[in-house]
N, C-alpha and C positions, 0 to 999 in steps of 0.2 A: 483337395484340402482335407486335413484330418480334423473333422468336427469333434471327434472324441477328445482332442487336445484343446478345444475351444475353452478359454478361461472365462467363466461366467462371473467371477468376482462377487459371488454371493447373491447374484440375481437369478431369477428364473431364466431359462434359455431364451424364451421369447423376448424378454426385456433386454438381455445382453445382446442378442442379435440385432435388436432395434437400435441400440446405441452404436454398435459396430457399423451398421448400414448407414445410419445418420452421418457418422464421421466421414466415411468414404464418399457419401453423397455430397457433403459440404466441400470436401477437397476437390471432387470432380467439378462441381459448379464453379469454384474459384478458378480452376484451370480453363474451363470452357467459356465463362462469361466475364470474369475479372471485374473491371470497373462498371460493367452494366448492372451489377447486383446492387440493389438497395439495401437488403438485409436478409439474413438467414434466421429462421426461428424454428424451434421445436414446438409442436402443437400440444396445448394443454388438453389431455384426453378426457377430462372429467365430463361426463355426459356424452361421450363419443369423440373420436379424434378427427371427425370431418373428412374421413377418407384418406388422410395422409398423416404420417408421423412427424414429418418436417417438410419445410418448403423454403424456397428463396423467392423473393419478389424482385423483379427486374425493374429498371428505370422506366420501361414502357408500361408499367403497371400490370404485367402478366406474371403468372406464377409457374414454377416448376416444383412438383411435389414428389415425395418418395413414400412408399409403403413397403414395410418389410413383413414377410410371412415366413414363420419358422416351419416350413413344410419339408420334412425330411423324407417323406414318402412321395410316390408318384402323384401328380396332379389328377385327381378324380373329380367327379361332378361336384362334390361338396367344396373342394378347394377352389375350383373354377367359379363356383357361385359366390364364395367369399370375395374373390378378387373383383368379380363383376359388381358386387354390392359396394365395394370400396371405391371403384371408379365412378359409379353413379353418385355416390355421396360426395366425393371430391368435386364433381362437376356442379352439383347442386349448391354446395357451400361456397365454392369459389369458381364462378362461371368463367373467369378469365384464366384459368389454368390451361397452359398450352402443351406441357410435357408432363407425363406421369410415368414414374419409374417404379417397378415392382422388383423387390429383392427376395430371392429364395436361395437356400443353402444347398442346391443340387442342380445338376444339369438335366435337361429334358431328354427322355428317351425317344428315339425316332423309329419309324417303321423300318424293318430290315427284311432281307430275303426270307428269313425264317418266320416272319410274322404272317399270320393268316391274312389273306388278301383283303378282306373287308374289315379288318380290325381298326380300331380308333386309337392311335398312339397318343402318347402324352404331348408330343409336338403338334399333332393334329388338333388336339383339344385346345391348345394355346392359340393356334392359327385361327381356329373357328371363333374363339373369344375375341381376337383382334378384329376379325372381319365384322363381327356383331357390333363391337364398340365403335368401329370406324363408321358404320352406317348411322349409329346413334349420335356419335360426337365426331363429325368429320374434321373439326378443327383441333382435335386432341391427338397428340403423338404419344403412344404407349410403348414403353421399352421394358424388356425383361432383363434384369441382371441375375444371371445364374451363377453357379459356383465358379465357372470359368471366368466370367466377367469380374467377379469379386477377386479372384486370384490375380487377374491382370492388374487390377487397381492396387492390390497389395504389393505387387512386384515393382511398382514405380519407385524411383529413388527416394522420394519424400515419405514413403509409407513404411520404412524400416521400423520405426518406433511403434507404429500402429500394429504391425505384425507381431512384434515382440510382446506388446501389451496383451494382445488377445490370444496368441497361440503359443507363447513360451511360458516358462516358469514365472509365476507372479512375483514381481519385485517392487513394482510401484502400485500402491493401492491406498485408499483412504486410511485403512488400518495401519499401514506402514508409516504414513505421515503422522498419525496420532502418536505412534511409538516414538518417532523422532522428536516430536514436540515434548513429550513427557521426559525424554532423555535430556533435552535442553533445559527444561524446568528444574530437573534434579542437578544439572550441571551448571553451566555458566549463567543461567537465569536465576539460580537459587537465591542470590543476594540482591537481585535486581527487580524481581517481579513477585508480587503477592496478589493473586487474582481477586481475592475478596475485597481488596482495598482500591480497586481501579475505579476511577470516575471517567465518564465518557466526555471527551473534549473535542478539540479541532481535528485530531488524528482520526477519531471515530467518524466525525462528520464527513471528512474527505473520503474515508473508506466506503461509506454508503454510496457516494457518487461514483467512485472508481469501479466498484463491484456491481453496480446496477441494482442496488437494494430495492425490493419490490415496493415497500411503503414510500421510500423516497421518490420513486418514479410516479407513483399515484399522486402524491402531493404536487410534484412538478408539473405533471400533465394537467392537473386541475388549474394551476396558475396560468399555464400557457393557453388553455381553453378559455379562461376568463379574458385574457388579452385578445384572443381572436374575436370573442363576442364584442368586446369594446370597439375593435376596429370595424367590425361589421355594422355596428350602430353608426359610427362616423361615416362609413361608406354610404349608408342609406341617406344620411343627411346631405352629403356632398353630391350624390347622384341626383337627389331631388333639386338641390340648388342648381346643378348643371342643367337640368331640364327646364327649370323655371327662368333662369337668366341666360339661356343659351344664345340670345341675340347679342350679348356683350362678348365680342370675340376675344378680347384680351383676357377677360375673366374666365371664359370657357377654357382657354388654353391652360391657364393656371390650375383650374379645377381638374382638368384631365390629368395634369401632372400629379396632383394630389391623389387621384384615384390610382394611377400607376404605382405610386409610392406605397399606397395602402396594399395593393396586390403583392408587391414585393415583400412587405412586412408579413403579410398573411402566409405567403409561400414559405418563408423561412420559419415561421411559427409552426406551420404544418409539418415541415421536416423534423423539427424538434419534438413535436407530438408523436410522430412515428417512432423516433428514437426511444421515447418513454414507453410507448406501447409494446415495442418488440425488443427492448434492450439492445438496440442497434447502434453501431458506431456512426456518428453524424457525418453527413457529406458537407462539403464547403458551402457556406452561405452565398446566396446570390447577392451581387452588389446592389446598392441603392442609388436611385436617381432622386436626390432630395429636391423637392419643389422650392420655389422662392416664396416661402410662407409670408414674408413681410409684404411683398408685392401683392400677393393674393388677398391678404387682409386689407391692404390699402384700396384695392379695386372693389372689394365688397363694401367698404365704408363709403365709397364714392357713388354707390348705386343710387339712382333717384328715389326719393321717398314717395311711396304710394301706400295708402292705408291698407290695401289688400295684401301687399307682400312685405310689409315692414317686419312682421313677426318672422316670416321665413328668412328674411335677410339677417335678422338677429340670430336665428338658429344656425344659419350657415356660418356666420362669423364665429359663433361659439364652437362649432365643429372644427373649423380650420384652426382656431386658436388651441383647441384641445389636442389636435393632431401635432401642432407645433410643440406643445408643452409635454406631450407624453414621453415616458421614459422606456417605452417598449423596445425601441431599437437597442438601447444600452443593455436591457435585460436579455434580449435575444443574443447579443454578442457575449455577455458574461456567461449565459447558460451554455452556449456553444463551446466556449473556452473550457468550461468545467467538464462537459461531456466528452470532449475530444481527447482529454488526457488519458494516457495509458500507464503513466508512472508519475510519482510525486517524490520530491526530495524534501524531507522535513529538516529544517535547520533550527537548532536551539542551543542555548548555552548549557553548561553543565548542570545536571540535576533538574532539567525542565520536564522530565517524564517521557522522553522519546522512546526509550527501551520499553517502559511500562505500556505505553500506548500501542506499540507494534506487537508486543507479546499478547496483549489483550485481544486485538482484532484477529490475530492468527488463531488463538485459542477459541474464540467465539465462532470463527469461520469453520474450523475443523470439528469442534465438539457439538456446537449448537446447530449450525446450518448443515453440517456434514458435507463440507466441500473442501477441495484441496488447498492447503496452505502450508507455508514453510517459512521459518525464520532462520537467518544465517548471521552468525557473528563474524564481522568482516576480518577481525584480527587473527582468526584461526587459519587464514589462507595467505600464503606468502606470494611474493610478486611474480613468481614463475607460473602460477596456476591460472589457467584459462577457464572458461565457463564449464567445459566438460569435466575437468578435475574438481571444480567447486561443487557441481551438482552431484557427481558420483559420491563425493565425501558427505555432503549434506543430506543426501537421500539414502545413504548406506547401500549403494548399488555395487555390483561387480564392475571391474575396471573396463570390461570390453564393450560397455555402452558408449556409443558416439554421442556427441552433443545433440545432433538433430534427432536421434532416436529418443533421447530423454524428453526433449520438448514435445515430440509427437505422442509419446506415451502419456505425458501429463495431459495433453489435449484429449486423448482417449479416455482418461479418467474423468475429465470434465463432461464428456458426452455421456458417460455412464451416470454421472450425477444428475444430468438433465433428465434422463429417463426415470431414475429413481425418484426424483423430486415430483415429477408428474404423476407417478404411480401413487405417491403418498398424499397428494393434494386431494382434499375432500370435495371441493367444488370449484367450478370454473370461476375466473375473475373477469368481470365484464369490462373493467377499465384498462388493465394492462396484461400483457402476456407474462408467463413465468420468467424468472431470471435465467439468462443464458450463462451458465456456470463459467466463472473465470478461475484461473490458477493464480493464487496470491503468493508472491515471494517477497519477503521483507528482509532487507539487509541492514543490520544495525551496527552503528559505531564505526563509520568510515574513518573518523578522526583517530581511532585507537589503532588503526592498521598503518603504522609508520614505517617508511614513507608511504603516503596514500596515493601516489601517482598511478600505481597499477590499478587501483580501484576506480579512479577517475576514468581510466581507459575502459574498464569493464562497463561502467555506467554509460559511457559514450556509445557503447555497442547496443544499448537497449532498443533504440529505435529500429535498427535493422532486425533484431530478434522479433520484436512485437509486430513488425510489418508482415513477417512470414507466419508467425504463430499468434493469431490475433486474440486468443483467449488468455494470454499471459499478461499479468499486471504486476507492477513492482512498486513497493514502498522502500525508500532509502532514508536513513536517519544519520545525521552528522552534526557536528558543531559547524558554525558558519564559516570559519576561517579556512576550511579545507578547499573550497571551490574558488578559483580565481575569478576576477571580475569579467574576464573574457567569456565566461560560461553563464552570464547573467540571464540569458534567454531560456535556460532550462526551467522546468516546472517546479520552482522552489515554493515552499510554504514556510514562512518564518513564524516560529512559535513565540508567544509572548515571553518576556523575561521572567514572569512569575510562574510560567509553566503551561503545559498543555491544558491543565485545569488549575484554576487559582487555588493557592494553599487554603484560603478562607473557606472554599467549598469542600475541601478534603479534610479539614482540621478535625471536626468532631468524629468522623469515621475512624481516623487514625488513633485519636486519643482513646476512644472506646476499645479499639482492637488491642492496643498495647497496654490498656489498663493504667494509664497515667492519671493519677488522682491529685486533687488540689484541696488544701485546707480551706481556702476561700476562693472559689472559682472566679469571682468578680475581680479579685486582685491580680489575676493572671489573664484577664481578658485581652491584654495587649499582645500576648503571645501569638494569637491568631493572625495578627497583622504584622508582626515583627519577623516571623519566619518567612524567608524569601522564596524558596523553591520546594517542590515536592521531595527532592532528595534531602534537603535540610530538615524537612518535617519528619521523614522516616528516621534519619539519624537521631533527631531529638527524641522521638518516641522509643527508639531502641535503647537509647541511653537511660531514659527515665522510666522504662517499662516497670510496671508493678510498684512504682514509688509514689510517695505522698510528698508533694511540693508545698512548702510553707513560705510565708512572706520573706523570711530572712535568707532563703536560698539564693545563691548567685547562679542564675540560670543562663546557660549558653544557647545561642540561637544561630550563629553563623556556621557555615560549612566547615571552615578551618578549625574553629573552636570545637565543634562536635566531632570531627575526625580525630583531633588530638585527644579528646576525652575518651573516645571509643578505644583508641589504642592503649591509653593508660588503664582503662577498665579491663580490657582483655589481658594486659600485663598482670594486673592484680589477680584476676581469676586463674590464669595459668600458673602463676607462682604458688597459689594455694594448692593446686594439684601436684606441684613439684615438692610440696612441703616447705614452702618459704625458702627456696634455694638461693634467692637473691633479694636485694633490697630495692625499694622503689627508685632509688637514685642510680641504679645500674641500667635502667631503660633497656632491658633485654629485648623486648618485642620491637620497640622503635628502632634500635640499632640493627636488628635483624632485617626489618622491612626496608630500611634505608639502603643497606648493602644489596638487598635483592633488587631494589629499584635502580641502583647504579648498574648492576649487571644487565638489567632489562633494557637499558639504553642500547646495548649491542645485540642482545638476544632476549626477548621477553619470556621464552620458554626455557625452564631449567629442570634438568633431570634430577631425580630425588637424591642420588648419591652426592652429586656435586653441590646441591642445595644444602645438604647437611653440613658439608665442609665449609660452605660459604657462611652459614649461620654461626658455626663454631668459631670461625676466624673473625667474625664481626664484633665480638665482645672484647672489651679492654682487658679483662682478666679471664683466666681459664675457668669460667663459670660452668660452661657446658662442654661435655664430651660429645663424641659423635652419636652415641646412643640417645643422649638427652636431646641433641639437635633434631634427630629424626622424630622424637616424641613431640618436640615443639612444632615441627612441621604439621603433624597430624592435628594438633590443637589449633594452629592458625587456619587450617582448612576447615575445621569444625566451627570456628567462630566467623567464617566467611571472609577472612582477609586474604586467603589464597584460593585459587581455583585449581582443581586437580582433574586431569584426565589420563586415561590408561591407553597406551599404544601397544596393541598385541603384536607379538613377534611372529614372523612367518614360520619360524621353527617351533613346532609344538613342544619341544623339549626345553625351550628357553622361557624364563619368566617374562611377563610383560614389562614394558618400560613405563614408569610413572612420571608424568611431567607436571610442573607447577608454573603458575604465573600469578601476578597481582590480580585480585578478583575483580575490582571495579576501577574504571579510569580515574574518577575523582580521588581515590586513595593514592593511585600512582602519581597524580598531579601534586597531591599534598606532600608526599615523600620527597619528590624532586624539589618542591618549593622549600621544604625545610633546609635542603642543602644550599639552595640559592640564597635564602635569608641568612644562613650561617656565613656564606661568603661575603655578603654585604656588611653584616654587623661585625664579624670577627676578623675578616681578611681584607677589608677595604675594597672589595670587588665592586666596581661600578658598571661594568659591562656584562652582558649576558654571555654565559659560556656557549661556545660553538656547538657543543653536543645537544643543546636545547633548541636548535633551529626550528624543528617541527613541533616543539612542545609548547604551543600557545596556551594550552590548559594549565601547564605548570607555571608559566609566566603570570597568568591571571591569578592563580592560587597564591603565588609568592607576593604579588601586589596586595592581595587581601591581608595576608599575614603581616606584612610590613606596616600596613596602614592600621590594622586593628590592634596589633600587639606592641608596635614600636613607634607609632605616629610618624611614619615615613611614607610620603606620597611619591611614588616613582615619577621620574621626570623632573624632580627638583634636586638640587645639589649634584647634578651631573649623573644621577643614577639612571642608566639605560638610555641616556639621550643619544649616545653614539651608536647604540646597538639597534635601535628601532627607528623606522621612518616616523615622521611627525604624526600622521593619521593613525598609525599602529600604536604609538605611545598614548595618544589621546584615547583610543579605544580601551587600552588596558587600564588607564586611570579611571575612566567612567565605569568600567566593569567593577573595579575595586570599590569605588565609592557607593555603588548600588548594592554591594554585598557585605558591607560592614554594618555595625550597629548605627542607629540614627544619631547617637551622640557623636560618633566619629565623623559621620557625614556632615553634621552641623559644624563641627570644629574646623573642617577643611572647606566649608562652603565658599568663603571669600577667596581662598587660594585657588579653588577649582575654577571659579569664574575668571580670575586673571590668567590662570594657566591655559584655559580653553581659548581665551582671546588671543594669547600669545601664539598658540599653535595654529589657530585659524589665520592669523596674520602671516605666519611663516608659510603656510600653505598657499595663501594668496600671492605672496611674492614669488614662490616657485612656479605658480601657474602663469 
């Protein structure tokens, strides 16, 4: 092996070799022991590493440990002494260690014909150490992994990505992931994520569980230990009752059942405590044999009254009753369900903060915790792309990486983070071990990648991926309608309709950031409760930024109103830059965006030259020539209405291709909704156009506009009744009613009740 080519990734060679050895050791253990493994952990070396850098604990409660030594020169007395000391320390700290592996980056030299007869070769010195340790610890198997052993491990099929990460040109690193995230922030996240305005809600809470956050595990362990203590107190009471009333055979049988049940509960709690201590993946819970508590209580109640034991009888009854009433079993189940998840799918309506939440946890994970994270915009990848192509593109890798190589390389990066984390930790933690670094991959906006069937296929593959690569974790965000009811067993988390964090909790922060001022703040106190979602709050603040609101102002609060006003505002601002080239009644920006959205139904990505022609042809009169259209494109990008990315040509003599698409999905929904509303009002269209089959968001937005601006509730007067199933129509109606002003909701309250009753009646008949 060419150790001169060993990629240290900014670490000292000793630490890099430690991470490299730990990864090969974990891989070897998984092959050798499989389901016999309880957990793998890297040792927190603060105050000493306990003779091992990492170990696995087996189900028989024995250990297998690994110690790496960056010995590039021959093993002399000093090196042998270091290894001897490590073995003795390992045995002292963990007496149940049964196998001890030492990794060194060289092969041992043996005695040869040229060697002096009485010389002591390197191999001889190692053999002497083995003999000495065997006498001292006869139950310990010591194995040396030399350069040849390490090479053999690297040549196995599953080790290709590990080899590339450690011995080839550096392509996957924490630094490269940081660069990718910064590119995303400057690109498609530019209009979707403002780091300083993020509040931590449900998405953040779930990330602490999924990623094994240290503080979360400390708190959880404390709660579990409290439950164990509670059960031990009950156990003592029931043991005492069993000994005191042992002659009552029927009661003794029931009390013995209670004690068995207590042991089962304690065993499951202990399993979860180990998961918290070592950031381990939980094993299946053992099933319970629930006692007949009612019979047991009845038998205790029927015990003969004696003054000597009446108090004990009362205590026994309390203990059994408390065991019956306890909620520990339910907590064990819910905790296990939380810890066993390796991916979560967040479902939320438009504007509920899904993108903001994912972007924030990735940024915190990469920049603050310095661990590997990645956010992927689903709509950037077409239906023909498999995981290899997606990862190569998202990570900025050369195309010759295979999918497995990428996963293994990411796991190598996680091992490196383990070692760096332990090096930078100031002191050991007596409660829980350090986090076992995960690789966090967030996929945002499945609903925007139309049709979304191919992404559902990719999501369905996650279980198989994470079974093999157990440090990989996924967060997925989508609107609810993407996933069919047949997939209801997937790990969904439904975000509240008011957002990942309530608008009332974000309101002051946004108002201050955008400098929205009020002549009399009390007169506008209602705003805090009238703005429905985080997206509507951001649109509101962007529109009224640096403005003073007075009582006579007609303030908009719904998403549809705010999007319309944003487009009109951008139109006025751009027109000023053109020197008042058109009037407000020409609606140049709105017409341009509507034509872009029509084209996006077939292809969301539009090349710059074609986009210029599309904008020029979208106007009713010849207001814009091609040059002005290109200038308008640049302004639309600058105002965040279009997203731009540059596709480099393989020919260095050719200029890059510049591609555009609608910047945010709610804007696309609004533009399509404008066309739907026009069809209903001006063309008498009562059915949904076939081209909008997958555009649930556009239907929802159109329903809002029809209700808010035109007092039309879909589902009445035949509008969409033939296009949608009854429950889908009800869903759109309720969505519209919950996203218009309270005055409109009140106006249609009575109609809503009757409509809902009619639909439920129809559903009942069909069932």
